[in-house]
C-alpha positions as CSV (number, residue, x, y, z in Angstrom):
1,X,-57.8,-116.2,38.8
2,X,-58.7,-116.2,35.1
3,X,-55.7,-116.1,32.8
4,X,-55.5,-115.9,29.1
5,X,-51.8,-116.9,29.1
6,X,-52.4,-120.6,28.2
7,X,-54.7,-120.0,25.2
8,X,-52.5,-117.2,23.9
9,X,-49.5,-119.5,24.3
10,X,-51.4,-122.2,22.4
11,X,-52.2,-119.8,19.6
12,X,-48.5,-118.7,19.4
13,X,-47.3,-122.3,19.3
14,X,-49.8,-123.1,16.5
15,X,-48.6,-120.1,14.5
16,X,-45.0,-121.2,14.9
17,X,-45.9,-124.7,13.8
18,X,-47.8,-123.4,10.8
19,X,-45.0,-121.1,9.7
20,X,-42.4,-123.9,10.1
21,X,-44.5,-126.3,8.0
22,X,-45.2,-123.7,5.4
23,X,-41.6,-122.8,5.1
24,X,-40.5,-126.4,4.7
25,X,-43.3,-127.0,2.1
26,X,-42.1,-123.9,0.2
27,X,-38.6,-125.5,-0.1
28,X,-40.0,-128.8,-1.4
29,X,-39.7,-127.6,-5.0
30,X,-36.0,-126.9,-4.7
31,X,-33.7,-129.4,-6.3
32,X,-32.4,-131.9,-3.7
33,X,-34.9,-130.9,-1.1
34,X,-35.8,-133.7,1.3
35,X,-39.3,-132.7,2.4
36,X,-42.0,-135.1,3.4
37,X,-45.0,-133.3,1.9
38,X,-47.5,-135.7,3.6
39,X,-45.9,-135.0,7.0
40,X,-46.0,-131.3,6.5
41,X,-49.6,-131.4,5.4
42,X,-50.4,-133.2,8.6
43,X,-48.4,-130.6,10.5
44,X,-50.5,-127.9,8.9
45,X,-53.7,-129.6,9.9
46,X,-52.4,-130.1,13.5
47,X,-51.6,-126.4,13.7
48,X,-55.0,-125.5,12.4
49,X,-56.7,-127.7,15.1
50,X,-54.4,-126.5,17.9
51,X,-55.2,-122.9,17.0
52,X,-58.9,-123.5,16.9
53,X,-58.8,-125.3,20.2
54,X,-56.8,-122.4,21.8
55,X,-59.3,-119.8,20.4
56,X,-62.2,-121.8,21.8
57,X,-60.5,-121.9,25.3
58,X,-60.0,-118.1,25.1
59,X,-63.7,-117.7,24.2
60,X,-64.8,-119.9,27.1
61,X,-62.5,-117.9,29.5
62,X,-64.0,-114.6,28.2
63,X,-67.5,-115.9,28.6
64,X,-66.8,-117.1,32.1
65,X,-65.2,-113.8,33.0
66,X,-68.3,-112.0,31.6
67,X,-70.6,-114.1,33.6
68,X,-68.6,-113.6,36.7
69,X,-68.6,-109.8,36.3
70,X,-72.4,-109.9,35.6
71,X,-72.9,-111.9,38.8
72,X,-70.8,-109.5,40.9
73,X,-72.3,-106.3,39.4
């Protein structure tokens, strides 16, 4: 069975990671904030890569499903 649950969960996880890193970065300018800007920049890039990989998996699943339907029809 072809399921889009995994790539959609990956996209959602990447979005949560992105929002968390962006939120922490936005607080870095506050006095007394202890934010590791380099670590948050890495987290942003990791979220970007995770989202791109999940989108690619969804596209492959979609293409596979299309091929399967073309074969059956």
